[in-house]
N, C-alpha and C positions, 0 to 999 in steps of 0.2 A: 470431535477428535482434539486432541491438544498439539498444537505446532511447536517444537522447541527450538532454540538456539543454543547450541553450548558455549561455554567461556571459550574466547578466544577467536570464535568462528564469525562468519557472516551470515550462512545459509542454514534455512531451519531445515526440519523433518517433512516439508511441504511436497508434495509430488504432483507436478503440473500436469495440465491437461491441454489437448487443442480444441477450437472451437471455430467455428465456421463467424465469417463477419458478419456485420447487420444483426448484431443479437444484444439480449438484456439476459444480465446475471446477475445473481444477489448472493451473498454470503452473510452470517451473522457470526460477529466477532465479540469476545469478551477479553479484556485486557486483565491480566493477573500482575498482582503489583510487584513481580519479579522484573517487570518493564519497567521500574524506575532505575534511571542511571545517573551517573556525572562522568561526564567526559571532556577534554579540552577542544576538541572539536565542534564548535557551536554551531558551525553553518551545516551541519551534515544533517540531512534528512533521511531516516529509515524508513524501508518500503513493507507496506503490509500487503496490497493484495492488487492485482490488476492484470493487464494485456499486454503484449508487444506485437506490432503487426508484423508477422513473421518473426526473423529471429532479430529484429533491430532494435534491442532494448535501448539501445543508445542513440537510435535514429526515430524511431518513431514508437513511443510505447505513452500508455495510459494506468498510472498508478497512483492508490491511495496511499500518501506517505503517513510517520508517525515521528513524532518527538515527543520526550517527556519534558514537561516544565514544572520543575521542583518549587517554583515560587506560590504556585496554584495547585500544586500536587496533581496535575492532570496530564492527561495524552493530547496532545494538539495533532489533529488530523489536518492534512495537506491535499491540495491537488498536486500531483508529482508528473507531469506531463512532458515528454520529447516530441518536439515536432519539427522534422526535416534536420535533425541532430542538434535544436536548441533546447536546454533546459527550461521550464517554465515550472514555479512554484507557487503555490498560493495559500492560504491559512484557510482553511473550511469550516471547525469546529473544534469544540472540545469533549472529551470522553472522559468520564470517571473509571475509576478501576471495579471490577466485579459486577459492570452492567451490561448486558447483552444489546449491542447496536446492530442495525441491519444497514451493511454497504451495497449499493447497487450501483451497476454500470451499464450504461446504454451507449452501444457502439454503433453507429451508421456514418453517416458523413460529417457529423458533430459526436462528442464525446459527453456524456450526461453522466455526472459523479454525484449519488445522493446519500447520504448519511440521516437514517431515520427521517427526517421532514427538511433538512437542508440539502440544499440541491442548488449546483452551477453546471453551465452547459459550456464547453470550449470548443473552438474552431480547429479541426486538425486536418491533415491530409487524408483523402481516401484511404481508407486501412486494406491490406493486402485481402487474399480472400480467405484467409486463415490466420487467427489468433494464437498466441503462446500465452497461456496462464502463468502468472508469475505471484510469488508468494512471499511469506514472511521472512525477512532480511533486515540484518543490522549493520548500520555503517556506512559508509562512503570508503575513507582509508582505516577509519579504525574499527576494530572488532569488538564483537560484545565482549563488556567487562566481566560477566558473569551470566549465567545460566538465566534464559528468558523464555516465556511461556504465554501463549494466549489460545482460547477455545476457540476453533475454527470449525463453521457447519457451511457446506454448499446449500442451498436452498434449491 
């Protein structure tokens, strides 16, 4: 399915699901060239896909983030994790446009983020018994400067 963020919005057409904790979930994502952008807010990491432990998006959540790098003309993929209300970000890899990548998240007493063959594991608080899936999102304070699209498939 194609997920779209309209101009001047944050949220996409993503419809979340609920899952039990202690799970492994994967999606396939392909970035469209519409995800290129230039904005003033350089510290902002957009959100791609992941989970919140309960409704605590800014308390305990585990997501893949994304930004566009105009120098390399690639999408930068980030680990974007809130642990007890503190944000942690780390660059994981880079993605090309119009190439499908597999994103996997294993959530147990640790969180393991995998993009194709790149894998990192992070310590996190014990998740609640259920998780709220989180999807394609642009910005922090800044809203999408134009229409953006990705191909998104749950596996």
